[in-house]
C-alpha positions, 0 to 999 in steps of 0.5 A: 920901794913902792913906786918906780922912782924908788927902785929907781927904774925907767924902763920895763923889762921889755924896754918900754918907758915906765911912769916914775910915779906908778906903783913898781911891779914888783915892788919891795926890797927883794925885787930891788936887790935881786941877784943879777950875776951871770955865769959861763962855764967852759971846758978845756977845749973852750966849749961852753957848758950849757946852764939850764935855768928852765926848771929851777923854780917850784912848779907852784911858783911857775904855775900859780904865784908868778904871772906877768900882769900884762901880756906886753910887759909895759908896766913891769920892770921885772919879768915875773916869769923869770925863774931866777926871780922866782928862786930869789923870792923864796925867803931864807931863814939864815944869813948863809944860804944857797940859791939854785942858779941853774942845772947842767943837764950833762955829765961833766967829764974829768978835767979843768973847767973855767967859770966866768962871773959877770959880777953885777950884784955888789956885796961890798955895801953889806960886807957879804960874800958870794960863792959858787957851789956845784952839787950833784942832786937826785929826785929827792934833793942832794946826795947827802944820805944822812937825813934818810938814814936818820929817818929810817933808824927813827922809824925802826926805833918807833916800830920796836917801841910799838911792838913792845907796847903791844906785847906788854898789853897782850901778856900783862893786860890792862886792868880797865875799870868799868864805870857807869854813868851813875858813878859820875853823878853826885 
């Protein structure tokens, strides 16, 4: 997927015509097969719950890696500064993965919610599945404390081993042999 005709695209993300023989910006399979579904969440009263996608990408991606090549978008078929695109370009190691779509900046009260999916990303061609995953996160990521507990326990074990080595060193002492340079000459 090198040229616009390989994608195939005819319009830039701003609606301007693209030359089919020009290099696609961005090029490659990741851009062509990007996730394009959209979601709407409504509560029991049919009030829309706002999903913010303005802070889902890493700051390094927003500030350095993903910048539009021209100011008017005449040569790009995708907006490089779209945070959904930035998240999609973060490669995953396994076939089952989670990608952050957005953030709900409010506390949801207990009740029934409906999620409407505008299904634009077909998974039938590779027999894939899509799921919606809601999670509560904090500044360090998810709410799963298992990894934090493991790190603390391992730090305590390593500290105990260090203390034991220091105590053994001072009580038993090491019998260091002192060598001179003459001992190594033949």
